[in-house]
Each structure stands twice: as C-alpha cells, then as structure tokens.
Wavefront OBJ file of the C-alpha trace (Angstrom):
o trace
v 131.355 165.306 -49.581
v 132.681 165.444 -45.865
v 133.237 169.286 -44.609
v 136.257 169.713 -42.508
v 136.753 172.744 -40.085
v 140.397 173.694 -39.849
v 141.308 175.919 -36.861
v 144.584 177.329 -36.270
v 145.872 181.024 -35.814
v 148.700 180.765 -38.380
v 147.687 181.256 -41.939
v 150.313 179.384 -43.705
v 148.861 176.014 -41.570
v 145.509 176.810 -42.566
v 146.263 177.599 -46.064
v 148.343 174.298 -46.413
v 145.849 172.070 -44.722
v 143.041 173.924 -46.894
v 145.033 173.037 -50.202
v 145.789 169.222 -49.288
v 142.152 168.521 -47.913
v 140.774 170.310 -50.968
v 142.959 168.154 -53.408
v 141.635 165.046 -51.463
v 137.993 165.842 -52.261
v 136.961 167.502 -48.875
v 135.038 170.671 -48.615
v 136.969 172.908 -46.147
v 136.109 175.681 -44.050
v 138.572 177.890 -41.949
v 138.624 179.651 -38.696
v 141.664 181.673 -36.746
v 140.121 181.555 -33.380
v 137.969 178.959 -31.164
v 135.165 181.715 -31.146
v 135.157 181.864 -34.890
v 135.261 177.988 -34.904
v 132.343 177.531 -32.489
v 130.089 180.168 -34.548
v 130.954 177.797 -37.641
v 130.005 174.814 -35.639
v 126.542 176.340 -34.598
v 125.723 177.421 -38.177
v 126.690 174.535 -40.112
v 128.155 171.407 -37.923
v 131.071 170.357 -39.940
v 132.001 166.242 -40.475
v 135.189 166.711 -38.619
v 137.363 169.439 -36.911
v 141.234 170.262 -36.854
v 141.571 171.832 -33.517
v 145.011 173.950 -32.556
v 145.386 173.900 -28.816
v 147.358 176.932 -28.888
v 145.160 179.818 -29.796
v 144.587 183.358 -28.830
v 141.479 184.218 -26.617
v 139.760 180.903 -25.691
v 142.454 178.009 -26.240
v 141.945 174.427 -27.862
v 141.201 172.514 -25.041
v 138.287 175.110 -23.846
v 137.038 175.102 -27.368
v 136.786 171.165 -27.438
v 134.809 171.093 -24.503
v 132.444 173.654 -26.170
v 132.520 171.769 -29.621
v 131.543 168.586 -27.585
v 128.676 170.010 -25.979
v 127.327 171.459 -29.374
v 127.836 167.964 -31.112
v 129.099 165.297 -29.132
v 129.651 162.608 -31.849
v 131.730 165.350 -33.978
v 135.273 163.932 -34.598
v 137.822 166.579 -33.181
v 141.631 166.072 -34.061
v 143.856 168.105 -31.839
v 146.904 169.746 -33.409
v 149.857 171.196 -31.219
v 153.486 172.696 -31.226
v 154.242 171.846 -28.032
v 152.771 168.347 -27.464
v 153.048 166.282 -23.985
v 152.022 162.962 -23.164
v 149.821 164.615 -20.587
v 148.124 167.085 -23.067
v 147.273 163.999 -25.145
v 145.758 162.133 -22.569
v 143.703 164.923 -21.286
v 142.357 165.949 -24.693
v 141.491 162.578 -25.352
v 139.537 162.096 -22.237
v 137.664 164.985 -23.263
v 136.467 163.419 -26.380
v 139.342 164.104 -29.121
v 139.797 161.611 -31.723
v 143.365 161.779 -32.260
v 146.377 164.134 -31.025
v 148.866 165.575 -34.052
v 152.175 167.232 -33.314
v 153.610 170.118 -35.478
v 155.426 170.102 -37.707
v 152.618 168.371 -39.756
v 153.495 165.377 -41.818
v 150.629 165.732 -44.223
v 150.509 162.046 -44.947
v 149.855 161.410 -41.378
v 147.035 164.149 -41.372
v 145.272 162.471 -44.289
v 145.394 159.101 -42.792
v 144.226 160.372 -39.362
v 141.137 162.434 -41.266
v 140.119 159.404 -43.074
v 140.099 157.306 -39.970
v 138.319 159.613 -37.986
v 135.651 160.180 -40.786
v 135.600 156.466 -40.900
v 135.019 155.797 -37.515
v 132.054 158.717 -37.255
v 130.457 157.051 -40.370
v 130.248 153.862 -38.737
v 129.003 155.465 -35.471
v 126.219 157.196 -37.431
v 124.956 154.209 -38.985
v 124.929 152.496 -35.714
v 122.840 155.283 -34.055
v 120.666 154.899 -37.156
v 120.105 151.535 -36.898
v 119.161 151.491 -33.389
v 116.645 154.351 -34.217
v 115.260 152.257 -36.959
v 115.210 149.261 -34.324
v 113.879 151.087 -31.435
v 110.607 149.103 -30.333
v 111.483 146.355 -32.974
v 114.034 144.647 -31.467
v 113.058 141.977 -28.930
v 112.663 138.266 -28.747
v 108.915 137.560 -29.738
v 107.280 134.609 -28.108
v 105.603 133.894 -24.746
v 106.715 130.422 -24.137
v 108.736 129.018 -21.200
v 111.812 128.651 -23.258
v 111.661 132.186 -24.776
v 111.018 133.572 -21.161
v 114.011 132.130 -19.942
v 116.149 132.840 -23.028
v 115.181 136.501 -22.574
v 115.670 136.920 -18.655
v 119.253 135.406 -19.693
v 119.822 138.110 -22.091
v 118.871 140.966 -19.822
v 121.075 139.532 -17.224
v 124.160 138.858 -19.248
v 123.551 142.452 -20.933
v 124.405 144.235 -17.531
v 128.217 143.498 -17.737
v 130.903 143.152 -19.958
v 131.852 139.574 -19.674
v 132.342 137.132 -22.925
v 129.182 135.664 -24.239
v 128.856 132.436 -26.305
v 125.410 132.001 -28.218
v 124.890 128.308 -29.426
v 122.067 127.264 -31.572
v 120.756 126.064 -35.006
v 121.259 128.276 -37.940
v 118.402 130.783 -38.175
v 117.285 130.364 -34.755
v 117.844 134.046 -33.871
v 121.952 134.114 -32.569
v 122.333 137.557 -34.255
v 119.286 139.054 -32.688
v 120.408 137.899 -28.885
v 123.891 139.600 -30.025
v 122.122 142.836 -30.857
v 120.031 142.721 -27.965
v 122.949 141.890 -25.571
v 124.651 145.189 -27.128
v 121.318 147.337 -26.941
v 120.756 146.650 -23.567
v 124.005 147.101 -22.184
v 125.719 150.012 -20.950
v 127.831 150.133 -24.206
v 124.536 150.699 -26.410
v 125.940 153.997 -27.727
v 129.102 152.696 -28.760
v 129.552 150.573 -32.099
v 128.162 146.992 -32.695
v 130.738 145.665 -35.156
v 129.673 142.116 -36.609
v 132.081 139.765 -38.485
v 130.936 136.722 -39.880
v 133.939 134.235 -39.778
v 132.560 131.801 -42.267
v 132.054 134.352 -45.179
v 135.588 135.897 -45.039
v 138.615 133.767 -46.879
v 141.009 132.820 -44.184
v 143.823 134.439 -45.855
v 141.930 137.955 -45.313
v 140.390 137.232 -41.949
v 143.298 138.367 -39.865
v 143.463 141.696 -41.848
v 139.827 141.973 -41.340
v 139.851 141.679 -37.599
v 143.017 143.141 -36.864
v 143.493 145.743 -39.709
v 146.616 146.143 -41.708
v 149.376 148.979 -42.719
v 150.025 150.397 -46.110
v 152.010 147.503 -48.268
v 151.491 145.115 -45.763
v 150.439 142.338 -48.601
v 149.546 142.597 -52.234
v 146.601 144.973 -52.754
v 147.035 146.787 -49.354
v 147.028 150.332 -50.989
v 146.472 152.276 -47.744
v 146.399 151.554 -44.132
v 142.873 150.240 -42.599
v 141.354 149.536 -39.067
v 140.343 146.258 -38.318
v 136.745 145.104 -36.540
v 138.485 144.940 -33.202
v 139.822 148.721 -33.448
v 136.153 149.834 -34.989
v 134.472 148.147 -31.882
v 136.582 149.884 -29.362
v 134.373 150.730 -26.348
v 131.457 148.947 -28.048
v 130.851 145.191 -28.957
v 132.443 142.614 -31.281
v 130.176 140.030 -32.735
v 132.172 136.762 -34.187
v 129.392 135.003 -35.969
v 130.184 131.369 -36.893
v 133.227 131.497 -34.574
v 133.724 127.888 -35.183
v 134.889 128.437 -38.806
v 138.216 130.232 -38.025
v 141.383 128.579 -38.702
v 143.550 127.275 -35.817
v 145.985 129.979 -36.701
v 143.403 132.492 -36.782
v 142.268 131.190 -33.450
v 145.666 131.564 -31.741
v 145.855 135.252 -32.720
v 142.238 136.063 -31.449
v 143.068 134.193 -28.042
v 145.872 136.882 -27.452
v 143.803 139.723 -28.574
v 141.024 138.616 -26.276
v 143.186 138.025 -23.211
v 145.301 141.460 -23.474
v 142.744 143.683 -25.476
v 145.993 144.433 -27.483
v 146.862 143.729 -31.207
v 149.044 144.877 -34.307
v 148.110 145.816 -37.507
v 149.221 143.161 -40.254
v 152.508 144.388 -41.595
v 152.696 146.635 -38.252
v 154.731 147.048 -35.216
v 152.849 149.472 -33.078
v 150.625 148.074 -30.548
v 146.948 149.020 -30.380
v 145.018 148.720 -27.209
v 141.054 148.710 -27.229
v 138.245 148.199 -24.745
v 136.026 145.328 -26.482
v 133.111 143.499 -25.288
v 133.245 140.255 -27.296
v 130.209 138.126 -28.213
v 130.452 135.023 -30.329
v 128.205 132.532 -31.955
v 128.256 129.389 -33.524
v 125.999 126.603 -34.758
v 128.472 123.994 -34.027
v 129.235 121.853 -31.033
v 132.362 123.537 -29.720
v 133.083 121.172 -27.317
v 132.985 118.521 -29.714
v 135.156 120.356 -32.189
v 137.788 121.038 -29.215
v 137.971 117.102 -28.766
v 138.242 116.729 -32.770
v 141.021 119.031 -32.408
v 139.742 121.532 -34.891
v 138.798 124.325 -31.962
v 141.782 125.455 -29.552
v 140.255 124.517 -26.052
v 141.767 127.455 -24.640
v 139.982 129.927 -26.643
v 136.810 127.924 -26.221
v 136.688 128.423 -22.597
v 137.786 132.308 -23.024
v 134.533 132.919 -25.131
v 132.415 130.452 -22.964
v 132.030 132.520 -19.831
v 128.238 133.346 -20.263
v 126.809 130.488 -22.584
v 123.358 131.117 -24.072
v 121.334 128.545 -26.125
v 118.929 129.597 -28.559
v 116.182 127.033 -28.769
v 114.945 125.936 -32.349
v 111.698 127.064 -33.526
v 110.194 123.468 -32.972
v 111.081 123.613 -29.382
v 108.495 126.283 -29.042
v 106.003 125.867 -31.682
v 103.356 127.649 -29.705
v 105.252 131.060 -30.153
v 104.453 130.400 -33.946
v 101.150 132.325 -34.041
v 102.547 135.090 -32.014
v 105.576 135.385 -34.436
v 103.383 135.155 -37.703
v 101.261 138.289 -36.354
v 104.603 140.321 -35.538
v 106.006 139.435 -39.102
v 102.864 140.192 -40.775
v 102.858 143.576 -38.910
v 106.523 144.442 -39.383
v 106.561 143.344 -43.133
v 103.371 145.580 -43.758
v 105.174 148.804 -42.250
v 108.234 147.682 -44.690
v 106.367 147.651 -47.954
v 103.832 150.476 -46.508
v 100.586 148.680 -46.921
v 98.077 147.472 -44.207
v 98.733 144.126 -42.610
v 97.328 140.983 -44.115
v 95.269 138.500 -42.120
v 95.917 134.807 -41.826
v 93.081 131.800 -41.811
v 93.112 129.280 -39.079
v 93.508 126.421 -41.399
v 96.713 128.232 -42.851
v 98.071 128.922 -39.495
v 97.542 125.317 -38.648
v 99.753 124.407 -41.626
v 102.346 126.492 -40.374
v 102.057 125.207 -36.852
v 102.056 121.395 -38.320
v 105.603 122.282 -39.817
v 108.789 121.345 -38.116
v 110.861 124.574 -39.522
v 114.410 123.288 -39.943
v 115.272 126.705 -41.082
v 113.913 128.097 -37.622
v 112.662 131.312 -37.157
v 114.459 132.769 -40.162
v 112.587 130.097 -42.421
v 109.400 131.312 -41.183
v 109.986 134.987 -41.432
v 111.097 134.150 -45.111
v 107.788 132.214 -45.463
v 105.617 134.927 -44.149
v 107.507 137.338 -46.581
v 106.752 135.333 -49.396
v 103.190 135.079 -48.371
v 102.585 138.497 -48.074
v 104.079 139.563 -51.553
v 102.729 136.608 -53.588
v 99.327 136.154 -51.904
v 96.737 137.743 -54.313
v 94.219 138.665 -51.531
v 94.451 140.192 -48.289
v 93.816 137.177 -46.502
v 96.049 134.378 -46.559
v 94.575 130.952 -46.906
v 95.275 127.424 -46.906
v 94.477 126.900 -50.684
v 97.408 129.525 -51.522
v 99.895 127.535 -53.628
v 102.799 128.186 -51.316
v 101.251 125.580 -48.669
v 101.368 122.929 -51.350
v 105.114 122.617 -50.936
v 104.626 122.972 -46.909
v 104.339 119.293 -45.899
v 103.539 118.531 -42.188
v 106.355 116.377 -40.451
v 105.819 114.473 -37.649
v 107.226 115.400 -34.403
v 110.074 113.269 -33.013
v 108.148 111.903 -29.999
v 110.779 108.746 -30.189
v 113.422 110.847 -29.429
v 112.294 110.866 -25.732
v 113.798 108.089 -23.439
v 110.888 108.176 -20.831
v 107.570 107.281 -21.859
v 106.272 110.300 -19.581
v 108.348 112.827 -21.396
v 106.893 111.498 -24.893
v 103.533 111.360 -23.617
v 103.866 115.050 -22.240
v 105.272 116.163 -25.619
v 102.552 114.668 -27.565
v 99.806 116.087 -25.150
v 101.363 119.527 -25.477
v 101.286 119.600 -29.001
v 97.938 118.348 -29.394
v 96.231 120.987 -27.224
v 98.317 123.876 -29.076
v 97.342 122.858 -32.505
v 93.313 122.375 -30.816
v 93.616 125.553 -29.523
v 94.950 127.259 -32.930
v 92.239 125.384 -34.711
v 89.670 127.153 -32.514
v 91.164 130.556 -32.584
v 92.304 129.981 -28.881
v 88.739 129.921 -27.514
v 89.244 127.736 -24.422
v 85.374 126.947 -23.893
v 85.139 125.989 -27.297
v 88.211 123.684 -27.380
v 87.478 122.233 -24.181
v 83.927 121.077 -25.354
v 85.400 119.650 -28.706
v 88.068 117.617 -26.771
v 85.293 116.641 -24.012
v 87.229 117.859 -21.026
v 86.295 120.290 -18.397
v 87.286 123.811 -19.050
v 89.026 123.703 -15.624
v 90.700 121.089 -16.662
v 92.049 122.401 -19.766
v 92.861 125.654 -17.851
v 95.229 123.314 -15.520
v 96.984 121.615 -18.672
v 97.471 124.926 -20.287
v 99.315 126.361 -17.029
v 100.985 123.137 -16.435
v 102.929 123.123 -20.075
v 103.425 126.824 -19.941
v 101.294 127.435 -23.153
v 100.941 131.175 -23.776
v 97.352 132.132 -24.692
v 97.332 135.217 -26.697
v 95.658 138.213 -25.126
v 91.810 138.934 -26.207
v 91.086 135.180 -26.508
v 87.971 134.201 -25.670
v 87.835 132.197 -22.260
l 1 2 3 4 5 6 7 8 9 10 11 12 13 14 15 16 17 18 19 20 21 22 23 24 25 26 27 28 29 30 31 32 33 34 35 36 37 38 39 40 41 42 43 44 45 46 47 48 49 50 51 52 53 54 55 56 57 58 59 60 61 62 63 64 65 66 67 68 69 70 71 72 73 74 75 76 77 78 79 80 81 82 83 84 85 86 87 88 89 90 91 92 93 94 95 96 97 98 99 100 101 102 103 104 105 106 107 108 109 110 111 112 113 114 115 116 117 118 119 120 121 122 123 124 125 126 127 128 129 130 131 132 133 134 135 136 137 138 139 140 141 142 143 144 145 146 147 148 149 150 151 152 153 154 155 156 157 158 159 160 161 162 163 164 165 166 167 168 169 170 171 172 173 174 175 176 177 178 179 180 181 182 183 184 185 186 187 188 189 190 191 192 193 194 195 196 197 198 199 200 201 202 203 204 205 206 207 208 209 210 211 212 213 214 215 216 217 218 219 220 221 222 223 224 225 226 227 228 229 230 231 232 233 234 235 236 237 238 239 240 241 242 243 244 245 246 247 248 249 250 251 252 253 254 255 256 257 258 259 260 261 262 263 264 265 266 267 268 269 270 271 272 273 274 275 276 277 278 279 280 281 282 283 284 285 286 287 288 289 290 291 292 293 294 295 296 297 298 299 300 301 302 303 304 305 306 307 308 309 310 311 312 313 314 315 316 317 318 319 320 321 322 323 324 325 326 327 328 329 330 331 332 333 334 335 336 337 338 339 340 341 342 343 344 345 346 347 348 349 350 351 352 353 354 355 356 357 358 359 360 361 362 363 364 365 366 367 368 369 370 371 372 373 374 375 376 377 378 379 380 381 382 383 384 385 386 387 388 389 390 391 392 393 394 395 396 397 398 399 400 401 402 403 404 405 406 407 408 409 410 411 412 413 414 415 416 417 418 419 420 421 422 423 424 425 426 427 428 429 430 431 432 433 434 435 436 437 438 439 440 441 442 443 444 445 446 447 448 449 450 451 452
C-alpha cells in the first residue's frame, strides 16, 4: 500500500486530503510544518509527498530542496494558494513532479497522485533492472564484426540522435537498444519499450500517446502513454516496421516536435525523449512498396546500426556458450555445466536461423534437461540439431568463397582441438607460424588461456 505524506499548515486541508486518500486505499501521514515533514521522511520515507509552498518557518521550496537531498527519487507534488507560472517552473526545475493550485480539485489530486506513483514505480523498476543487469549487459564476442558493433554502440550512445537498429529476429537488437540507453547520459532515466507488432492497431495510438477518461469504450480513467513515461529517457520502438501508416503519421509528428496530445484530449504535452527503433524488415524496400512512410524512415535512420546474424560470427559461439552456461547457472543457483568439444562442434556446425536467441534457448534446454554436469554430443537434444552447409555459393567472387570456407574450416578445427594452436597446426600439416598468420588475417578471436 503506497504511503503518502501530506504537508500543510491548514488543518482542514490536511484532514480533507487524508480522508480522500485513505478512501482510495493509501496509507497517509500528516505534517503541519516543513520541519516535521523532514523528520517524517528521515524516519520512514513515504512513497509520495504532497507539499504546501507557504508554510510557517521553512517554506515549501526550501523543504523541497531538503527532501530531494534526503531522497532524490521521492516524487513531490507542490500545493499553493498563490500560484504563478514562475513558481511552478522554479519548483519543477528543483525536482517537483507537479504543481496544484488551491482550492484543490480532489479528482485532480487523485489523478496526479496516481500518475506520480506510476512514474515512480517505473523508475524504481528501471533502477532495479539496471542493478540486476550491472556487469551482465554486454555484447558477447571478440570477432571483428562484434568488435565493430560494440564500437558503433559506444559512439552512438554519447548523443541523443535517433538510432535505427536492423537485423534478423533473435540477433540481439533489444540488447543493443538497452546498451545504447545504459551507456548514454540518460541512463538514470526510464527506458521504455513498445513492441509495435504485439499491440493491436486500434490500441497502439493510446499505448504511445496515452488517453483521457472516456476517450473510447473501456477508457475508465486517464492514462499516460509510452512517450510521456519515457520523458528525459529513451523510448524503444521494437518492430517499428509493423506500425500502420496512420500511426506512422502521428509518430512522425511526435518525433519532429516532441509534442503530442492524449487520445481524446486537447492539452499539448511536451517531452524530451531519445528515440531508438528496431526492425527485422528492410524499411527501404517497405518504403518503395508504400507500406512505410519515407519521411519517417529518414527521421528514424539518423544513426543506422546493423546487428549481424550469428552465422556471420560463428567463431563467437564458444564464448557465447560459456557466457550462457555461467549466466544460467547463476539464475538457477547451481554450478555451471561443462560441454565437450564434440558437443561444441555440433553447435558450431549448425547455422542458427534463430540467431543468438535460439542459441541461448538451446543452452537453457541443455542445462535443464541434460542428466549429468557434462553436456555431451550423445545428449538426445543433438539428434534434432542437424548441421547445415554454409552458403559459400552466395559469394560472387571465388576469392571470397575460398576465404569464407577457409575461415570456417580453421575455426572448426581449432574448436575440435580445444583451441590448441600447436596441435591444430600439426593435424592440418601446416607451420604453426602460418596458422598464426591465418588466424590474425581472418580476425579469429582465440580464447584466453588457450595453449600455443
């Protein structure tokens, strides 16, 4: 049950607010002065504060400053009987969530309290997610394409330009979007995700921009949209290519102006949102077909980032397998399982049409279903994991096809020999120095600790 602290020197206002908030199910604490309010915050921080500006002794603006020093994330709604635009702007800049004028509309009070608590809850969830992902959120792999991807993400994260992430399903587009946010100056603010393909078209406008009470059947109360919830943070539009043309037009306007209105509303809402979009479609082709707006495409495609499919960096599979084995062991509270070279080779031989997501799901299945602590090729799962030939015929030049084959061949042989370079060179009947040159030329990342 959320706890609300009401701070006002007028007893009748304290009692009125206490009655209506209690009726709505909130736990209420009361204070008649700023000094008593600060004491209450120190003893047991509430979930929200309703704070009068004109108080005896320390006034509300000074109290707001002190409260924010004690609990920066605590939402504070200011109340005044002598409101001015300058005062509202000043307290908002100091960290106040909103500004209410007396005489108070109890309906407006409850609506503002609900919105403030919802925003606070989302921010807490984002902070908890950041803590849980600390040290975990990374693009795993040492291949040249993954190093290039990591470098792109780090550079793009520094600013607020719009980013369009492309790539096949399961390649890691969401991970890239979260990293862009976590490495950016907006990292402490919300990261809000919208799956445009999962929301019915008749509801996506409300989901993005919010709605007013009674705007449509079932809209029993006002609700903020994702753009508003992402204010000062990042908004991730996943599968943006699945939006209807009508929704695209409204998103385009919101991107251009950073302004919008609730469905059924007339008040203009201004936000500061960093937009990151992702799609597994070729949007340039969709533009030519007329199913995606050209102007929106160019608005989104300021910084393009392409996430490569797993088959383009299969040399990262051993590192990814090791990473997933460790992460899943921690998740299930058990020691990490080991995997044999033969089993790893089977994973390397597979083309992974579902990309990294499919690999992760496969490792989770093996961790749960393999009877021993050693994952072996004889495990029943591998019966369904049929190797697929690489598409060397997709290369136009003979040189490119030969290089692709040679790289794949070397990686597989290195894996078979547990990355022991001397043994691999001996079995391949080549000089070790020559194998070293090939490894370097193809950008093959040899795991640390491997024997020379």
